[in-house]
C-alpha positions as CSV (number, residue, x, y, z in Angstrom):
1,R,-25.1,25.5,-1.9
2,L,-24.0,27.2,-5.2
3,F,-21.7,24.7,-6.0
4,M,-20.2,23.4,-9.3
5,S,-21.9,20.2,-10.8
6,L,-19.4,17.9,-9.2
7,D,-18.3,18.3,-5.6
8,I,-15.3,16.5,-5.5
9,L,-13.3,14.0,-7.8
10,F,-11.1,11.4,-6.0
11,I,-8.0,10.6,-8.2
12,H,-5.8,7.7,-8.1
13,P,-2.7,9.1,-10.1
14,N,-0.3,7.4,-12.4
15,A,3.4,7.2,-12.1
16,S,3.9,3.4,-12.9
17,K,6.2,3.7,-15.6
18,K,8.6,5.6,-13.6
19,I,7.8,3.5,-10.6
20,Y,8.4,-0.1,-12.0
21,Q,10.2,0.7,-15.0
22,G,10.1,-2.1,-17.6
23,L,7.8,-4.0,-15.2
24,S,4.7,-1.8,-15.6
25,S,3.4,-2.9,-19.3
26,D,2.7,-6.5,-18.3
27,H,3.9,-7.5,-14.9
28,S,3.2,-5.0,-12.5
29,A,-0.1,-5.4,-10.6
30,I,-2.9,-3.1,-11.4
31,E,-5.0,-2.6,-7.8
32,P,-8.3,-1.1,-7.6
33,P,-7.7,2.0,-5.6
34,I,-9.1,0.8,-2.2
35,W,-8.9,4.3,-0.4
36,A,-10.1,6.5,-2.8
37,G,-13.2,3.9,-3.4
38,M,-14.2,4.0,0.2
39,L,-13.4,7.9,0.7
40,A,-16.1,8.2,-2.2
41,N,-18.6,6.1,-0.7
42,H,-18.2,8.2,2.3
43,C,-19.0,11.3,0.6
44,K,-21.6,9.7,-1.5
45,N,-23.3,8.7,1.6
46,K,-23.3,12.4,2.7
47,N,-25.1,13.3,-0.6
48,F,-22.2,15.3,-2.1
49,N,-21.9,14.4,-6.1
50,V,-18.7,12.5,-6.2
51,K,-16.7,10.7,-9.2
52,I,-13.3,8.6,-9.3
53,L,-10.8,8.8,-11.8
54,D,-8.6,5.8,-12.0
55,C,-5.4,7.3,-13.7
56,E,-3.7,4.2,-13.5
57,V,-6.2,1.7,-14.8
58,E,-6.9,4.1,-17.8
59,R,-3.5,4.1,-18.7
60,L,-3.1,8.3,-18.7
61,D,0.0,9.8,-17.9
62,Y,0.3,13.4,-16.1
63,I,-1.0,15.5,-18.9
64,A,-3.6,13.6,-20.2
65,S,-4.8,13.1,-16.2
66,A,-5.0,16.9,-15.8
67,K,-7.0,17.6,-19.0
68,E,-9.3,14.7,-18.0
69,I,-9.7,16.6,-14.5
70,K,-10.2,20.1,-16.2
71,E,-13.0,18.4,-18.4
72,I,-14.5,17.0,-15.2
73,K,-14.1,20.4,-13.4
74,P,-14.7,19.3,-9.7
75,R,-15.2,21.9,-7.0
76,I,-12.0,20.2,-5.5
77,A,-9.6,17.4,-7.1
78,C,-8.6,15.2,-4.2
79,F,-5.4,13.2,-4.9
80,V,-5.8,10.0,-3.0
81,V,-2.0,8.8,-2.5
82,Y,-1.6,5.3,-1.5
83,G,-0.2,2.2,-3.4
84,Q,0.0,-1.4,-3.8
85,Q,1.3,-1.3,-0.4
86,P,0.7,1.5,2.3
87,S,4.5,2.2,2.1
88,A,3.9,2.8,-1.8
89,S,2.5,6.5,-0.7
90,S,5.6,8.2,-1.0
91,Q,6.7,6.8,-4.4
92,N,3.0,7.3,-5.9
93,M,3.5,11.3,-5.1
94,E,5.5,11.2,-8.0
95,G,2.5,10.9,-10.6
96,A,0.1,13.1,-8.3
97,I,2.6,16.0,-7.9
98,A,3.1,15.8,-11.8
99,T,-0.5,15.8,-12.3
100,S,-1.7,18.6,-9.9
101,E,1.1,21.1,-11.3
102,E,-0.3,20.5,-14.7
103,L,-4.0,20.8,-13.5
104,K,-3.0,24.3,-12.0
105,L,-1.5,25.5,-15.3
106,L,-4.5,24.6,-17.0
107,D,-7.2,25.5,-14.4
108,P,-6.1,27.1,-11.0
109,E,-10.0,27.6,-9.9
110,I,-10.1,23.9,-8.9
111,K,-9.0,23.3,-5.4
112,I,-6.4,20.6,-5.1
113,L,-6.7,18.3,-1.9
114,Y,-4.1,15.5,-1.0
115,V,-4.7,12.6,1.2
116,G,-2.4,9.6,2.3
117,G,0.5,8.4,3.7
118,H,3.0,10.6,2.7
119,V,1.3,13.8,3.5
120,S,0.2,12.6,7.1
121,A,3.8,11.8,7.7
122,L,5.0,14.9,6.5
123,P,2.4,17.6,6.1
124,I,4.4,20.9,6.8
125,E,7.2,19.7,4.3
126,T,4.6,19.0,1.5
127,L,2.8,22.2,1.8
128,T,6.1,24.1,1.9
129,T,7.3,22.4,-1.3
130,E,4.2,21.8,-3.2
131,K,2.9,24.7,-4.6
132,S,0.4,23.3,-6.4
133,I,-1.4,21.7,-3.1
134,D,-4.2,24.0,-1.8
135,F,-5.0,21.5,1.2
136,I,-3.8,18.4,2.7
137,A,-5.6,15.9,5.2
138,L,-3.6,15.3,8.0
139,N,-5.1,11.5,8.6
140,E,-7.3,9.2,6.9
141,G,-9.1,12.3,6.3
142,V,-12.8,10.7,6.4
143,Y,-14.3,13.4,8.3
144,S,-11.9,16.2,7.3
145,I,-12.9,15.8,3.5
146,A,-16.6,15.8,4.1
147,N,-16.2,18.9,6.4
148,L,-14.4,20.5,4.0
149,L,-17.0,19.8,1.2
150,K,-19.6,22.0,3.5
151,V,-17.4,25.3,3.0
152,E,-18.9,27.3,0.6
153,N,-16.1,29.5,0.2
154,L,-13.0,27.4,-0.1
155,D,-10.7,31.2,0.1
156,D,-12.3,31.9,3.0
157,E,-9.7,31.4,6.1
158,K,-12.3,31.9,8.7
159,Y,-14.1,28.9,7.7
160,L,-11.1,27.0,6.7
161,K,-9.8,27.2,10.2
162,N,-12.7,25.7,11.5
163,V,-12.2,22.2,9.6
164,K,-10.4,20.0,11.8
165,G,-7.3,17.5,10.4
166,I,-6.4,19.9,7.5
167,G,-3.8,21.9,6.4
168,F,-3.6,25.2,4.2
169,R,-1.6,28.2,3.1
170,N,-3.1,31.4,4.3
171,K,-3.2,34.8,2.3
172,D,0.4,35.6,3.8
173,N,1.9,32.3,2.6
174,E,2.2,31.1,6.0
175,I,1.3,27.3,6.6
176,V,-1.8,26.8,8.9
177,I,-2.2,23.3,10.6
178,N,-5.5,22.9,12.1
179,D,-6.4,20.9,15.1
180,P,-6.5,17.2,14.5
181,E,-9.8,15.5,13.7
182,I,-10.6,12.1,14.8
183,I,-10.0,8.8,12.8
184,V,-13.1,6.7,12.4
185,P,-14.0,4.8,15.3
186,K,-14.1,1.1,15.2
187,K,-17.8,0.9,16.3
188,L,-18.5,3.4,13.4
189,L,-16.3,1.8,10.3
190,D,-19.8,-0.1,9.0
191,V,-21.5,3.6,8.9
192,D,-18.6,5.9,8.1
193,L,-16.6,3.7,5.9
194,P,-19.1,1.6,4.4
195,G,-16.9,-0.2,1.8
196,V,-15.6,0.7,-1.9
197,A,-17.7,2.6,-4.1
198,W,-17.4,-0.1,-6.7
199,D,-20.2,1.6,-8.9
200,L,-18.0,4.7,-9.3
201,L,-14.8,2.6,-10.5
202,P,-13.9,0.8,-14.0
203,S,-15.2,-2.5,-14.4
204,L,-13.0,-4.9,-12.4
205,K,-12.2,-6.9,-15.3
206,K,-9.5,-4.2,-16.1
207,Y,-7.6,-4.7,-12.9
208,R,-5.0,-7.3,-12.9
209,T,-3.1,-9.2,-10.0
210,A,0.4,-9.9,-9.7
211,G,1.8,-12.6,-11.7
212,W,2.7,-15.1,-9.0
213,H,-0.8,-14.9,-7.3
214,S,-2.5,-15.7,-10.7
215,W,-0.6,-19.1,-10.7
216,S,-3.3,-20.7,-8.5
217,N,-5.8,-19.6,-10.8
218,N,-4.5,-20.9,-13.9
219,S,-2.5,-18.0,-14.6
220,D,-5.4,-15.7,-14.9
221,K,-4.6,-12.4,-13.6
222,Q,-8.0,-10.7,-14.3
223,P,-10.2,-9.6,-13.2
224,F,-8.9,-8.7,-9.9
225,A,-10.6,-7.5,-6.8
226,A,-8.8,-6.4,-3.4
227,L,-10.5,-4.7,0.1
228,Y,-9.6,-4.1,3.6
229,T,-11.5,-6.1,6.2
230,S,-9.4,-4.1,8.9
231,L,-7.3,-1.1,9.3
232,G,-3.7,-0.8,10.7
233,C,-1.9,-2.7,13.0
234,P,-1.3,-3.0,16.8
235,Y,2.9,-3.3,16.2
236,T,5.5,-0.6,16.1
237,C,8.2,-2.3,13.5
238,S,10.8,0.4,12.8
239,F,10.8,0.0,9.3
240,C,6.9,0.4,8.9
241,M,4.9,3.6,8.3
242,I,1.4,2.4,7.8
243,N,-0.4,3.8,11.2
244,I,1.0,7.1,10.2
245,I,-2.4,7.5,9.0
246,N,-4.1,7.1,12.4
247,R,-2.4,9.9,13.7
248,T,-4.3,12.6,15.6
249,D,-1.1,14.4,17.0
250,S,0.3,16.9,14.7
251,G,3.6,17.2,16.5
252,A,6.8,17.1,14.6
253,N,8.2,14.0,15.4
254,I,5.3,11.7,15.5
255,S,5.8,8.3,13.4
256,S,3.5,5.4,13.2
257,Q,4.5,3.8,16.3
258,D,2.6,6.7,18.1
259,S,-0.4,5.5,16.4
260,N,-0.5,1.6,16.3
261,I,-4.2,1.4,16.1
262,F,-6.1,-1.5,15.1
263,R,-9.6,-1.6,13.7
264,W,-11.8,-3.9,12.1
265,W,-15.4,-4.1,10.6
266,K,-17.9,-6.8,11.5
267,P,-17.6,-10.0,9.5
268,E,-21.3,-9.4,8.8
269,F,-20.7,-6.4,6.7
270,I,-17.5,-7.5,5.4
271,I,-19.0,-10.9,4.0
272,K,-21.2,-8.3,1.7
273,Q,-18.5,-7.4,-0.3
274,F,-17.3,-10.8,-1.1
275,D,-21.0,-11.5,-2.3
276,Y,-20.5,-8.7,-4.4
277,F,-17.3,-10.5,-5.9
278,A,-18.8,-13.8,-6.4
279,E,-21.8,-12.0,-7.9
280,K,-19.5,-10.4,-10.5
281,G,-17.3,-13.5,-10.9
282,I,-14.4,-12.6,-9.6
283,K,-11.7,-15.0,-8.3
284,N,-8.7,-13.3,-7.8
285,I,-8.8,-11.4,-4.5
286,K,-6.4,-9.5,-2.2
287,I,-7.1,-9.0,1.3
288,A,-5.1,-5.6,2.0
289,D,-5.3,-5.7,5.6
290,E,-1.9,-5.3,7.1
291,L,-2.3,-8.4,9.3
292,F,-5.4,-10.3,8.3
293,V,-4.5,-13.6,10.3
294,L,-4.5,-11.7,13.4
295,N,-7.8,-11.7,15.4
296,P,-9.5,-15.0,15.2
297,N,-12.8,-13.3,16.2
298,H,-12.6,-11.7,13.2
299,F,-11.2,-13.5,10.4
300,I,-12.2,-16.9,11.3
301,K,-16.0,-15.8,10.9
302,I,-15.0,-14.2,7.8
303,C,-13.9,-17.5,6.4
304,D,-16.8,-19.5,8.2
305,M,-19.0,-17.3,6.1
306,I,-17.1,-17.4,3.0
307,I,-17.3,-21.7,3.2
308,D,-21.0,-21.6,4.0
309,R,-21.5,-19.8,0.8
310,K,-19.2,-22.5,-1.1
311,Y,-17.6,-19.7,-3.0
312,D,-14.4,-20.2,-5.0
313,F,-12.0,-17.8,-4.7
314,N,-8.2,-17.4,-5.2
315,I,-7.2,-15.0,-2.0
316,W,-4.2,-13.6,-0.7
317,A,-3.7,-11.9,2.8
318,Y,-0.9,-10.8,5.0
319,S,0.2,-12.8,8.4
320,R,3.0,-12.1,10.7
321,I,5.0,-15.2,11.3
322,D,4.1,-15.3,15.0
323,T,0.2,-15.0,14.7
324,C,-0.2,-17.6,12.3
325,K,-1.0,-20.6,14.2
326,P,-1.6,-24.0,12.7
327,Q,-5.3,-24.5,13.7
328,Y,-6.2,-21.7,11.8
329,L,-4.4,-23.2,8.6
330,D,-7.1,-25.5,7.1
331,K,-10.1,-22.8,7.9
332,L,-8.0,-20.7,5.7
333,K,-7.5,-22.9,2.9
334,K,-10.9,-24.1,2.7
335,A,-11.8,-20.2,2.4
336,G,-9.7,-20.0,-0.5
337,V,-7.0,-18.4,1.0
338,N,-4.3,-19.9,-1.5
339,W,-1.4,-17.3,-0.4
340,L,0.0,-16.1,3.1
341,G,2.3,-13.3,2.9
342,L,4.7,-13.6,5.6
343,G,7.1,-10.7,6.8
344,I,10.0,-12.8,7.8
345,E,12.1,-9.7,7.0
346,N,15.2,-11.5,8.4
347,P,15.9,-14.9,9.5
348,S,18.5,-13.8,11.9
349,S,16.7,-13.3,15.7
350,I,19.1,-10.6,16.4
351,I,18.6,-8.4,13.7
352,R,14.5,-9.1,13.6
353,K,14.5,-8.3,17.6
354,E,16.3,-4.9,16.7
355,V,13.4,-3.8,14.3
356,H,10.2,-5.5,16.1
357,K,11.0,-4.2,19.3
358,D,8.7,-5.3,22.4
359,A,6.7,-7.3,19.8
360,F,9.5,-9.8,18.9
361,K,8.9,-13.3,19.5
362,N,11.3,-15.9,18.8
363,V,9.7,-18.5,16.5
364,K,10.8,-21.2,14.4
365,I,10.4,-19.6,10.8
366,I,11.0,-22.8,8.9
367,D,8.4,-24.8,11.3
368,I,5.7,-22.1,10.6
369,I,6.4,-22.1,6.7
370,N,6.3,-25.8,6.5
371,S,3.0,-26.3,8.7
372,I,1.4,-23.5,6.2
373,R,2.5,-25.5,2.9
374,N,1.4,-28.8,4.6
375,A,-2.0,-27.1,4.6
376,G,-1.9,-26.3,1.1
377,I,-1.6,-22.7,1.4
378,N,1.3,-21.2,-0.7
379,V,3.9,-19.1,0.7
380,A,4.9,-15.5,-0.4
381,A,8.1,-14.5,1.8
382,N,9.2,-11.3,2.4
383,Y,12.7,-10.3,3.4
384,I,14.3,-6.9,4.0
385,F,18.2,-6.5,3.2
386,G,19.7,-4.0,4.9
387,L,18.6,-3.3,8.2
388,P,20.4,-1.6,10.9
389,E,22.7,-4.2,11.8
390,E,23.2,-5.7,8.6
391,T,26.8,-7.1,7.6
392,E,27.9,-9.0,4.3
393,E,27.4,-12.3,6.3
394,S,24.3,-11.7,7.5
395,L,23.3,-11.0,3.9
396,E,24.2,-14.3,2.8
397,F,22.7,-16.0,5.6
398,T,19.1,-14.5,4.8
399,Y,19.3,-15.1,1.1
400,N,20.6,-19.1,1.7
401,F,17.5,-19.2,4.4
402,A,15.3,-18.0,1.5
403,E,16.8,-20.3,-1.0
404,E,16.5,-23.4,1.3
405,S,13.0,-22.5,2.1
406,N,12.4,-22.2,-1.6
407,T,9.0,-20.5,-1.0
408,E,6.4,-20.2,-3.8
409,M,7.2,-16.7,-4.2
410,V,9.8,-14.2,-2.6
411,N,9.8,-10.5,-2.4
412,F,13.5,-9.0,-1.4
413,Y,13.3,-5.6,-0.4
414,S,16.1,-3.1,0.6
415,A,15.5,-1.2,3.9
416,M,13.8,1.9,3.0
417,A,13.6,4.9,5.4
418,Y,9.8,5.3,4.5
419,P,8.2,9.0,5.6
420,G,6.1,8.1,8.7
421,S,8.4,5.4,10.2
422,P,10.4,5.2,12.9
423,L,13.7,4.9,10.4
424,H,12.7,7.9,8.6
425,L,12.9,9.9,12.0
426,E,16.1,8.1,12.8
427,S,17.5,8.5,9.5
428,K,16.9,12.8,9.3
429,K,18.2,12.7,13.1
430,N,21.5,11.0,11.7
431,N,21.7,13.1,8.6
432,V,21.6,9.5,6.4
433,V,21.0,10.3,2.9
434,L,17.4,9.9,2.0
435,P,15.4,10.2,-1.4
436,K,15.8,13.4,-3.6
437,T,12.9,12.3,-5.4
438,Y,9.6,10.7,-4.7
439,S,10.3,7.7,-6.9
440,G,13.4,7.5,-4.9
441,Y,11.3,5.5,-2.2
442,S,10.4,2.9,-4.9
443,Q,11.9,-0.2,-4.6
444,H,12.1,-0.7,-9.0
445,S,12.8,2.8,-9.9
446,Y,16.0,3.9,-11.5
447,D,16.6,6.3,-8.8
448,T,15.7,4.4,-5.8
449,Q,17.6,5.3,-2.6
450,N,17.9,2.6,0.0
451,L,19.4,2.9,3.4
452,P,22.5,1.8,4.2
453,S,23.3,-0.4,7.4
454,A,25.9,0.3,9.8
455,H,28.2,-2.0,8.1
456,L,27.3,-1.6,4.3
457,S,26.9,1.4,2.0
458,A,23.3,1.4,0.5
459,A,25.0,0.7,-3.2
460,E,26.4,-2.5,-1.7
461,I,22.9,-3.8,-0.3
462,L,21.1,-2.7,-3.5
463,A,23.4,-4.6,-5.9
464,F,22.9,-7.5,-3.4
465,R,19.6,-7.2,-3.7
466,D,19.3,-7.3,-7.1
467,K,21.6,-9.9,-7.7
468,A,19.8,-12.1,-5.0
469,W,16.3,-11.4,-6.9
470,D,17.9,-12.9,-10.2
471,R,19.4,-15.7,-8.2
472,Y,16.4,-16.9,-6.7
473,H,14.4,-16.7,-9.7
474,T,16.3,-18.3,-12.2
475,N,17.7,-21.1,-9.7
476,P,16.4,-24.6,-11.2
477,K,15.2,-25.8,-7.8
478,Y,12.7,-23.1,-7.8
479,L,11.5,-23.7,-11.5
480,S,11.0,-26.8,-11.0
481,L,8.7,-26.1,-8.0
482,L,6.5,-23.8,-10.0
483,E,6.2,-26.0,-12.8
484,N,5.3,-29.2,-10.5
485,K,2.6,-26.9,-8.7
486,F,1.6,-24.3,-11.1
487,G,2.2,-25.9,-14.6
488,V,4.3,-24.4,-17.3
489,N,2.5,-21.2,-17.8
490,A,3.5,-20.0,-14.4
491,V,7.5,-20.8,-15.4
492,N,7.2,-18.7,-18.5
493,N,5.4,-16.2,-17.0
494,L,8.2,-16.0,-14.4
495,K,10.8,-16.2,-17.5
496,E,9.5,-13.1,-19.1
497,T,9.4,-11.1,-15.9
498,T,13.4,-12.0,-15.3
499,K,14.2,-10.9,-18.5
500,I,13.6,-7.2,-17.5
501,K,16.8,-5.7,-15.8
502,L,16.1,-2.8,-13.5
503,K,18.5,0.1,-14.1
504,R,20.2,1.5,-11.2
505,K,21.4,5.1,-11.0
506,L,23.2,4.1,-7.5
507,L,24.9,1.4,-9.3
508,G,26.2,3.6,-12.0
509,D,23.8,2.3,-14.8
């Protein structure tokens, strides 16, 4: 094969300033690009010559990123567009597109491939709009990318048409979407997605966790590592798009709820990743699974292995409020799980029932929060303002519930129609105003465009969300909790964050 010296460069783009505004310099987390690392490992194991460029951790803007890619000169530049949560794929298209457009000007010969949640959700729209993209992968792209690399002439449509799971423009400028490719079956995860290629990433000392996660580690944010122990989610919540990267149906009206597949690696495989972190002296670890606390045969075994090795980690992971059983908590704590992210979304059972559909269970949220805290685990509570039936009264009800619960950390989100979610399909059908820019999908950007509810405008909901965030994080009761639990460093860290005021176009800034 007469390939260039580098077969493929996996690129994690950077648009942190636009996405996080003033929070980007010191306060937002910088997470290792897990999917770039896993895809790179797959291709490396297939004997391709592979590198990773993490533009975010290297603080490269789109011009510097494009210059760097041109210098490296890969045969394929693969933009892996995810984020610190899977729903961040659309907002991270901002930095990716700016970079790939610049790269096309500098070196049109380098073929540009995109993979990630946004392009999985909107393959045709992306190829129609973005002329700098040569190829897209239609789902997680593991097999599609390796098969594309086997094609000797990347301009030869005859061969391209045989690569399952990709989309491209033909010589007549028509969009071609090939037959779907499978996602990696659960039984082959250890073989075909054998963890992250840590050796291809910058030192983990360069990555930093979020301020709140560091509070249980003497407020030390670095080094920081993140990994998946499972992929996907068995549930079908209307606001969520994470399962769209499992799609194996190229139809127009497919959303994440049509692909709700849950897969997990064997605990014996996963513990090797934790062994690596311990060897490197890393304490701050994020388990990025959409739901870590779900299948006890999986997560309890991982906890047991960590406990047996006597590792001293500072871990955070996600749980649903109805899968977090009291009998799991002591083991989670002993393994170093100091934080559980809970998707409360809304304390009103009526609104929760509407968005969780058939998976809704009526549970006493406050009892679950208390049982977690009694086990010595901190609660990171996630709330969404502006779900379809939201009213002024229900907004206040949610905020009051959050304030009374006084959890160690809260996220307040505005409901957003992320591409790939059922809410996005519904919003398009009903001609609801959607973001006109990729950064409009960011919760923290200037041009954020959240959803209206049946009773409130998008601006009313956003204004409430921003005020609620300030109210909660400057509340003396909350600051007192932080000081008592984590010391004065945590309070000072938070006070620095609350000084930064987000500007909002929607609110007339």
